[in-house]
C-alpha positions, -999 to +999 in steps of 0.1 A: -052+766+080-031+774+108-040+740+124-029+725+091+003+746+087+012+738+121+009+699+116+030+703+085+060+718+103+055+692+131+054+663+104+083+676+087+106+677+116+092+641+126+098+623+094+123+644+071+151+649+092+184+627+100+189+597+076+192+563+096+221+542+095+216+516+069+234+490+084+217+485+120+195+457+127+158+465+125+153+456+164+180+484+173+153+509+162+127+498+185+124+521+218+104+504+244+100+539+262+080+555+234+043+559+247+055+547+282+043+579+300+009+597+296-018+577+281+002+553+263+008+528+293+033+507+273+052+479+290+088+490+289+105+454+302+118+428+279+091+402+260+093+377+236+072+383+205+038+372+218+057+363+249+041+349+285+066+363+307+071+401+308+095+411+337+094+447+345+097+471+374+067+478+397+065+512+409+035+506+434+004+487+428-014+514+406+002+515+370-013+490+346+023+483+330+038+484+365+063+511+355+062+548+362+086+576+358+109+590+385+106+601+411+083+574+418+100+544+439+106+510+425+087+484+448+102+453+429+103+434+397+075+413+387+072+387+359+039+392+343+022+425+330+000+438+301+009+464+276-011+499+268-043+488+286-069+512+302-092+503+332-080+482+362-047+467+364-042+430+357-013+409+368+021+419+386+028+385+399+058+371+417+078+402+425+115+398+435+136+428+448+174+427+454+187+446+486+214+446+512+217+440+549+194+424+574+165+401+566+142+422+589+117+440+567+092+431+536+095+471+528+124+473+504+114+499+477+138+523+465+145+554+442+165+547+409+192+561+386+206+551+354+176+535+339+186+516+306+159+503+283+163+485+249+146+459+234+150+429+253+170+444+281+163+464+311+187+478+340+186+503+368+206+510+399+185+511+428+197+541+449+191+527+484+215+499+486+235+506+453+223+473+437+222+470+401+198+451+384+196+436+348+166+418+333+162+397+300+136+371+292+130+340+275+094+331+265+084+316+298+112+321+319+133+356+328+168+362+338+180+386+363+215+397+373+221+417+403+253+435+411+258+443+448+285+466+464+316+451+476+316+437+509+278+442+514+253+414+525+237+402+493+200+398+500+168+389+479+132+395+482+107+370+468+071+382+472+045+356+462+014+378+477+025+409+454-002+421+428-012+453+409-042+469+414-050+462+451-075+484+465-086+488+503-122+483+494-130+447+492-144+437+459-139+471+442-147+472+406-119+464+380-095+459+411-076+426+414-082+408+447-058+383+467-070+347+472-038+330+480-001+324+478+026+296+488+064+298+489+092+273+499+127+271+499+133+239+483+171+240+485+198+264+492+195+274+454+158+266+446+126+283+455+092+278+443+055+288+450+026+304+436+001+334+434-037+332+431-054+361+423-090+371+409-108+397+391-092+429+376-101+448+347-120+418+332-136+408+367-125+373+357-123+340+376-091+332+400-062+326+382-029+309+396+006+320+385+033+293+396+069+300+398+103+282+403+133+302+409+170+290+404+200+309+419+238+305+409+250+308+446+235+294+477+211+310+503+228+308+538+200+327+559+163+330+555+136+346+567+098+338+555+067+360+561+029+355+564+010+385+564+026+409+582+045+386+606+083+372+599+094+339+607+131+336+609+144+303+598+111+290+587+116+278+549+081+273+540+046+291+539+017+271+531-014+287+516-038+300+543-053+328+522-026+351+534+005+367+515+036+349+517+071+356+507+110+350+516+140+373+525+171+355+516+206+363+527+230+348+499+265+334+507+300+338+490+322+366+481+308+373+446+293+407+443+269+393+413+240+370+417+223+354+388+189+341+390+166+323+365+128+323+373+102+305+355+063+309+354+036+283+345+000+284+349-001+247+356+025+240+384+058+251+399+073+219+383+061+229+350+078+264+356+110+246+365+107+227+333+103+260+313+139+272+327+153+240+318+141+239+283+145+279+276+175+289+297+197+257+303+230+277+310+238+307+330+249+330+300+227+361+302+239+376+269+230+343+252+194+348+264+195+386+254+208+377+219+182+349+215+153+374+223+168+399+198+170+375+172+135+364+176+121+399+171+147+403+143+131+375+123+098+392+125+106+428+123+127+422+089+094+409+073+085+445+067+117+464+056+115+500+051+138+523+032+173+520+049+176+556+042+146+565+062+153+589+089+161+574+124+128+590+134+109+572+108+127+539+116+120+545+152+084+550+150+078+523+125+095+492+141+084+504+177+048+504+163+055+467+150+068+459+181+041+472+202+016+449+181+033+418+188+037+419+226+001+408+229-020+386+229+002+360+247+009+329+237+002+304+265+003+273+244+011+244+265+001+266+297-037+261+296-051+251+328-086+250+317-088+222+294-063+198+272-060+195+234-036+200+208-049+235+196-028+267+203-037+287+231-036+325+236-048+350+265-049+384+272-070+397+244-072+435+256-097+435+235-107+427+199-128+461+201-094+476+202-075+454+180-095+442+150-091+474+131-054+474+130-035+451+152-048+418+140-047+430+103-010+438+107+000+405+123-020+391+095+006+408+072+036+400+091+030+366+101-002+348+087+005+316+105+005+336+136-031+351+130-041+315+120-030+305+156-048+334+172-079+327+154-078+290+163-073+300+197-104+322+197-125+294+182-109+269+207-121+291+236-155+291+223-156+252+221-148+251+258-159+284+276-191+286+253-181+321+236-160+337+214-142+362+238-142+400+229-116+405+259-099+378+278-072+379+304-063+354+335-079+327+317-115+340+315-136+359+291-144+394+298-149+423+290-171+433+261-172+469+251-194+469+224-199+441+198-188+407+194-156+411+175-144+375+174-168+378+143-143+403+127-111+383+132-130+353+116-143+371+084-109+387+081-089+355+084-120+340+058-118+368+030-079+369+031-080+331+025-060+322+056-055+283+057-058+258+086-089+274+102-122+255+105-148+279+090-177+260+097-168+258+133-160+296+133-193+302+117-209+282+145-194+303+170-204+335+154-240+325+152-238+315+191-229+354+196-258+362+173-286+340+186-279+331+221-280+357+248-252+353+275-278+347+302-269+377+325-233+375+316-232+403+293-202+419+307-180+389+302-191+375+266-219+375+240-241+405+232-258+422+257-294+434+246-295+407+222-333+397+227-343+434+221-318+436+191-334+405+174-368+418+181-365+455+175-338+457+149-318+480+175-306+480+210-330+505+230-315+531+253-328+509+283-297+487+276-264+503+287-243+510+254-271+506+233-258+531+205-223+515+201-239+479+205-261+484+176-236+498+154-212+471+162-238+442+160-249+453+127-210+451+113-207+417+134-239+407+114-223+418+083-192+394+093-214+366+095-230+371+062-196+374+047-187+339+061-221+323+054-219+334+017-185+318+010-196+287+029-227+286+007-250+288+037-278+307+018-305+312+047-279+324+073-267+348+046-301+360+038-307+369+076-274+385+085-269+406+054-306+418+063-294+425+099-262+443+086-282+475+079-299+475+115-278+507+124-302+526+101-328+518+127-310+542+151-300+569+124-324+601+130-327+615+095-344+647+107-317+656+134-292+685+121-261+695+142-234+718+135-248+719+097-247+679+094-278+660+089-286+625+105-268+609+135-271+575+155-293+587+184-310+572+214-342+555+209-366+537+236-380+503+229-414+518+219-397+535+190-394+569+205-363+593+199-351+605+233-342+642+229-339+643+270-327+616+292-334+612+330-308+605+354-303+600+392-327+586+416-349+615+427-385+607+428-393+642+432-374+664+409-371+638+380-339+657+366-330+654+330-303+663+303-303+671+267-289+646+246-270+661+215-244+643+191-216+657+214-228+645+247-207+623+269-229+612+299-198+598+318-190+603+346-217+633+352-249+612+343-240+578+342-211+552+352-184+547+325-200+517+311-234+528+312-236+557+285-253+553+251-220+549+236-188+534+248-158+561+249-173+582+222-201+606+207-224+601+181-204+624+159-176+595+161-200+565+159-222+580+133-190+574+109-184+538+122-204+520+095-173+500+078-195+478+056-220+504+043-201+537+035-220+545+004-253+542+023-238+565+050-229+592+023-266+588+008-280+594+044-257+623+050-271+642+020-245+630-010-209+635-017-209+672-010-226+671+023-204+642+035-175+661+028-186+690+048-195+665+077-161+652+076-145+686+074-165+697+104-156+666+123-119+672+118-118+711+119-138+715+150-117+688+165-147+663+171-121+636+159-102+617+185-072+594+172-071+576+207-106+564+202-106+532+180-143+536+164-126+565+146-095+548+132-113+544+097-127+579+095-098+599+082-098+573+050-135+580+043-128+608+017-119+578-007-155+571-009-162+603-024-134+599-049-111+623-028-082+603-014-060+632-016-081+647+013-077+613+034-040+616+032-040+654+042-060+644+072-038+616+081-008+634+079-023+663+102-032+636+128+001+619+126+019+652+130+001+663+158-004+629+179+027+607+175+066+613+183+093+594+197+090+607+230+079+589+263+046+607+256+046+597+219+010+579+216-021+598+218-038+575+240-038+539+254-019+518+229-044+489+236-022+460+225-007+480+198-038+495+184-024+529+181+010+517+170-004+496+143-025+523+131+005+547+126+025+517+111-003+510+082-005+549+074+034+552+072+033+523+048+003+543+027-019+511+033-051+508+057-072+479+060-110+479+066-111+452+087-132+419+079-130+431+042-107+420+016-088+453+006-064+480+018-071+517+012-041+533-005-031+567+010+001+588+003+029+570+023+052+585+048+079+561+036+096+559+003+097+525+004+084+491+020+089+458+013+067+430+028+090+397+028+059+372+030+058+337+047+049+325+010+082+336-002+069+364-026+081+397-019+056+428-023+071+462-024+053+497-022+074+525-036+067+561-035+087+578-063+096+616-056+083+615-022+094+647-001+084+673+024+063+689-008+054+659-029+028+643-008+000+635-032-003+604-056-003+616-091-005+578-105+003+544-100+012+513-115+009+475-102+035+454-117+038+476-145+004+482-154-016+516-149-035+513-115-061+542-111-079+529-080-070+539-044-073+506-029-058+471-035-069+438-027-051+414-003-046+388-029-025+413-049-001+416-023+002+380-016+011+374-052+040+395-048+051+423-071+054+459-067+028+490-064+048+522-075+032+555-067+045+586-086+041+616-062+035+654-068+030+685-051-005+688-059-035+667-060-046+649-092-075+628-106-059+595-093-083+573-074-112+596-078-133+575-103-129+539-090-142+539-058-134+512-029-157+482-033-193+480-024-204+457+007-224+423+001-260+428-013-290+410+000 
């Protein structure tokens, strides 16, 4: 009870203080620094929605998003980054750095002060040479403004060889590896070149980032470099598998230098064309305003109570912002094949985003989600498999299941138009029937042959626990689409396979008073209470496996455990398509409530782990949505705030942020299925301004610090006694009115969430 009381105090401080300013635009509430420190790893620089170019400071080569807090020095500013990711870094290509003085050193790192970060804008004063750097961006081209001290020699470094994640060990796992670079001073105001890098978190093939930079003042002196050697007055360094760059001296008496830098995955001339198309003039503020308007157009599609507290508005709109940073729209920039389909990259990863990020994008812009799903299907057509993760134009990595299936099924049940669902089903079936041939880290289903033969993935295959659980749900997704397309034989097979999670459910195992868990089993069908580890042929050491065991890094590598980033306590709740069966196997409603209470009260729950995202709402299935709402409020109060450490884990392309945004509204999706669970909102009102022109409103009458329970509900004026709502109801427009009270009621206790498909 102390834990609950403390979280209630924190939540009140978080949400019921200082009313916001009603007239401010939505994008002004976005704070890109929320979650930038600690585990969040948020990208802090300017970006278009789903934008390809993401310029930002790099503080060395280690951080995934480039940025680190002071007192770490700034190495420079590169043009491509990811947001919220774990594992090894990716990108950090084409770095620029202003400085003053002689062109005699590649090293120009500087400490900083007066760092300012807003949506679409970054500025900092580099202390070493007192140069102020300001950045904004268009979609495929960035705009820099450098302000130098009076009378100083204006200088600029352009580094085509820099990248994030460099390691001294060749081919280190998850480290990016240098392949080549090239740079040329084309004219006194133009520079072009490229950087070619491979590997990184997804261990992908080499990708090439081309650039074209244009200055508004001429270069009067220059020194190029290759490797560690400087070449004064040499304007070109061709690619010979060494790092290259330029040190430029800028002429003229003006103290300000403007630079536009275009990026392309096709050619340097295409990068130049991106500048011409997106930033034809030298008006920094015009580019900034255009970016802000793009964000405003999307953020205003979900409008919350204008009298909500500033904290509420910052948390909510920053959450939406994080959700729309990735994946990246690279339509027209696909170096792998040509067609007229949309092309998206940087799926980090569907294992992270399918639960909340993609469903939130569907509500904000269903047309965008259609593009994303079509891009996934198009990748299947040309690369052979749907990606679960993808970056640098290469599939990888798979963490558990083949979750492209969830996105296709989610689009199907929500009736998104413009998707070839027959081709989508073909892609899903490829995942479920054709082993990826030794390429299990990159795509497809690892252990598929064993899964289809045994009905589960045996312990000899890494991540067999969460793979079995995930594959069962992915099979359910296939059955969902097959049934809708009237493919009965496919439906019959995969609806049966969707129950395969039960083959790793050990009914007789009791832990902390709860019975039944997903536990290891070998290919012979034997449950494994002890697990061997190490390579000793004499001692044969073992460890005891329990529902709280985390093998990594003590007994197995990070990717080699029974579960990926979790325990059996977490994954044994992760059965989103058969929750009634899960309840029955746990011993019925009372036992399941006790199991949930133990999970939260003993702090086995981890909000930073996506497989547990749905778990706080599972009380709905035993007729207690009030308990779901209590848990959600506890979690938010303890885990989220507006500080730089305000996210509880890696944001994972907006996964953590979209989870929060949904619960602030009072709705929560069960991805791949057509409904949303209704929880007590944290906002008094939310209005969806939908692309179909119909508004849908969620209103919580009487919501206050004490009135946190739903007493009754009406949908479009009619009594609504269920604690879930169909996506179609939202599409049709109207209003869901929730009457709030200080104590739980009978609302939502009798009509339980929809049952899953049946064989």
